[in-house]
N, C-alpha and C positions, 0 to 999 in steps of 0.2 A: 614431508613432515616426521618427525621423531616418533616412535612407540614410549610414550612415557605417561601411560593413563596413569593415574595413581586412585587410590581408594575414596579420597574425597571427591574426585571427578566422577567416579562411580556414584557416589550417594548423590550429589548434584544432577546429574542424569535420572537416576531411580527415583527421584523424587520431584521432579522436575515440573510436573504437574501440581504439585503442592505449592512449592514455590510461586509458582503464576498465582494462587490462589491466596498468599499471603498478600503478593502485590496487590493484586484485585480488591481484598478487603481492605488494605490500605487505603486505597484510594476510593470506594464505596462507602467507607464510615468515616473518611474525613479525616482521617490521621494526618497525612502527610501536609493538606494544608493547615491542618491545627498545628503542627508543629513548624510549620513556616510563618506562623503569624504567630504564634506562641511558644517559642524553644525553650527548652530546659526545662521542662514538666517533670514530674514523679509517673509511674504507673498509674496512682490514684487520680492525680488530676487528670490524666489521659481519659481512664475510663468514665469518670464522670463528664466530662465534657463530650466524649462520644456518646453517652449516652447508654452502656456497655456493663454488665456486670464485672466486676475484677478480675475472677478467673478468663475471663473471655479477653479484657485487655492483656492478661499476661501471656496468653497462648497467642496472639496477634502480634505483643512485643517482642515475644522470644524469636517469632519468626521471620520480623521484618529487620531484626538487629541480627540474627548469625546470617542472613542475605546482605548484611551493610546497607539495607536504604536507610535505616536507622541507626545511630550510636549510642551507648550507654555508658555515662560517665558520671561519677559522683553521686548517683543513683538519681540521673536525671536522665531525659530522652531529647535528642534532637534529631533532625534527617541528615542525611548524607549532603554533603556539600554537592553534591551534582544535583541532586533534587531541590534544594534551594535556588540553586544558579538557575533551574529551570522556572521556577516560580517567579525569580528576580526578570528573566526576557520573556516571559510568556509562554515557554514552550511547553509547561505543564500542560495547558489545555490540550495541546495534541498527543501528548503521550497519554492524557485521560481517554479520550477517544481512540485510540489504539487500544488499550488495556480492556474500554467497553466492547471492541471490536473481537478480539479474541475471546472476550466470555461470551458473546453472545452469538456469534456467528462461527467462531473459529473451532472453539472445545466441544461443541455437542458434536459438529460432525467429525471432530477426529477420535471418536470413539469406534470410530467406523474405520480405521486407518489400515488397520492389518487387513481386511478385507476389501478395502479400496486394491491394496498391492496384490492380493490374490486374485482378485477378477480384472485388475488392469482399467480400472474405470472410477470414476468418482463417487462410490457407494454412497460416502456422506451427505451428498444432495438429499437422502431419504428423512433426513431429520426435517426438511423444508416441504411444506405441503404445496400444491401444484402439481402440472403435468409436464412444465416443460423441462426439456434435457440439460440445463444448465441453470445456474443459481439466477441470472439475470432475468431469465423468462420467469421464473419462479417468484422473485421476489415482485415482479410488477401485479402480482395477483394479492399482495400483502401491503396495500401503500404505508402503511406505519414502519416494517423493519425496511422496507426498500428506501424510507425516508433515513432510518438510522444507518443502512451499509452506506449511501450517499455521502453522508454526513463524515462517516468515517472513512470512506475512501478520501475525502477531499483532506482530511487530516493526515491519512498515509503520503497524498501528494505533496503537501505543505512540507511534511518532513525530508520529502527527497526533491523538491523543485527548485534547491540552490543549484544541484547538478546540472537540471535541465536547463537553467537560467544561464549558467555559465558556459555550458559546452554547446547547447543548440545556436546554431550560427544562423541568423535569418537577413544577414546582411545581404538585400539585393532583392530579397522575398516579398510579395506583395499580398499574397492572398493564402493561408494556411487551411487546408481541409484537417480537422483533428479527430480521428476515426475512433469509436468508442469515446469521445470524450466528457462522457460522466455528468458531474453538475458543472463542468466548464472553468475548474480551478485552474488547470494547464493553459486553457485559451486565455483568461484573465490575467495570468501571471504573463504570460507572454505578450499579450496586448498593451501590458504598463511599459514594460520592458521595450518595447519595438511600437513606437505611437504611429509609425506609417504605415504597418501590414494590418490586413485585415484578416478573420477568422470565422470558420463556420465548423460549430459543434456538430457531428453527426453521432446519433446513438438511439437507441429505443426509444419510444415516445413519453414513458416515465420518466426517463433520464434527463430527457431533453426539455419536458416540462420546469423541471428542478432547476436546469441550467440555464433557462428562461430569467426565472426570478433571481437567480444569483448574478447575471450578467445585466440584468435590470439595476438591481442593488447597488452593482459596481459603475455604474455609469457612464457601461461601455458598448450598451445597443445598437448605438451606431456604427459600430465595428467589429460586432460579434452579433451572429446569426445562429439560428439552428436547423438543423435536419433532424426531424424523424425519420428513421430509416434503420433497416437490418442489415448490417454490414455483408453479410454472407447474400441475403436474396436480392439485396437491391444494387442498382450500379451507382458508382461513386459519384457525384456531381462533378462538372467539367466548371473551368474557370479558376483552378486553384494551380498555383507553382511549387507548392509544398504539401505533402501529405505525410502527417505526425503519426504515429503510432506511439501514445504514451501508457506505459504500464498495460499494455494491451495483448502483446503476442503471446505471450509468456500464458495466456488463459487457453491458447487452441493449438491444435496437434503440428506437427511438421507441416504437414498437407494441405492444412487449411491456413497457416501463416505463408505457405507459397502463394495460396489462391489470394488472400487478402494483398500479398505485395505486389503479385500480377496484375492486381486491381487497379491497383497507385499507379504499375507501370502505364496500364490503359488510360488514364485518367489525367498524367500528367503531360505537359508539353515538354519538349526535347528540349535539356538543360535542367529541368524541373528536379526539384529534392527532395528525398525520403527521408524522414527520420524516426529511427526506432529511440526511445527511450524507456527503461526497464530496469529492474533487477537481473545482473547477471552472475553467471559462476565462473570462475576464473579457470577450475581445473578440477578434474575429479576429487582433490582434495577440500574442496571449499571454494569460498569464505563460509565460516558457520553461520552467519546470517541466510545465507541461500539454501545453505542444506536442511536448515530447521524451517525455515517459510516454506520449504517445498510441501512438508505433511499437509500443509493447508491446500495448497495446489492438486495435491493427490486425491484427496479425500471430498472436496467441495464444488470448486469452480466451474468445470467443464470437464469434458471426460478423458480429455489427453491433458490437460494443464501440467506444466512443468516450469521452473526457472532452468533456460539453456544457456548453455555457454555462448560467450560472446563470438565466439569463432563460427558456430552454429547459424547465426545471424547473418554473418558476412556471406557464408557458403549462400545461401538463400538471396541474399542480394545479387550475388555473382551470376548464379543459375538463371534469374529471371531476366538480367541484362544492364543491371545497374552497373555503374563503374565508380570509380573514384570515392572508394568503399573508407570510412576512418573509422576507427574506435575510440573514442572519448570516455574513458574512466573517471568518474567522479573522484573527489578526495575528501568523503564524510564518510560515517561513520556505518553506512548502508553503502552496500555493494551495487549501486545506480551507475549506469554508463548511457551514454547518448550513441548510436553509431548513424551516421549521416551516408549518404550515394547519392550520384546524379543519374538521372536518365540518361 
């Protein structure tokens, strides 16, 4: 990576939080949806349609246009082509949930980022009431926030699921244990892709209750079951020939991940498969997505959360005794990959 920082780069970084606020306000106030439905509006048209004062509309439009989220041409505004394309293919709903997640969950905790680095733990957790030492146990004490969290997690999974579906080979697998499977979004997607495979979603009680509803709604309750358990305190159920850790191991410390992989080893039969699906770093230089997303993992989910490099996962698997380790990177704008190994 070359040393080519410009002053414009520095401005974008210095005012990064403000840039997000422009995106969030455009989403919350309905600017982008308005322009998707009625492009080529004047600032006055937009102020009236959004129900805000002209000054407020001018501030918002200056911000979104400078960020290239909107385009100003001949006195009128429209969305950037990418945003209109997201409305057209229904992916804006996913991005809307991601924006809400950053606004409601991530940003409050990131006020403690520096202190989290000083103390080497998730100091931002103090922004959420409760006694648990990780975000997931605290969310269980606030059902409304827990529902919001898992709804947004579902959208994060929908964003990255093409990599999971494209790279996770379940040929010959009969029953997958989805450890930390949340609301079942990954199990449901994989079950639709592999109609002869059964799945068990293992997670905390609040999460599996949400998963049960999603599974019933998908019509897959005959092939997807749930198991309420603590992945660290409780033994993994037997009878599975594949263990899936989807967006899970980046939450925990290296020692905890070794423990979870050891539990997968114990639960699997000879020849069974383990799959790790996650955002992963490539090197000390990036990618940028992984580098910036790490601010969330440093401040909030659990004491030692981090986005690991893919070669760290490989080492843990080999040390545990797994063989035929394969790294299968995705080809989307997110740095997700699948690592598979055989017991």
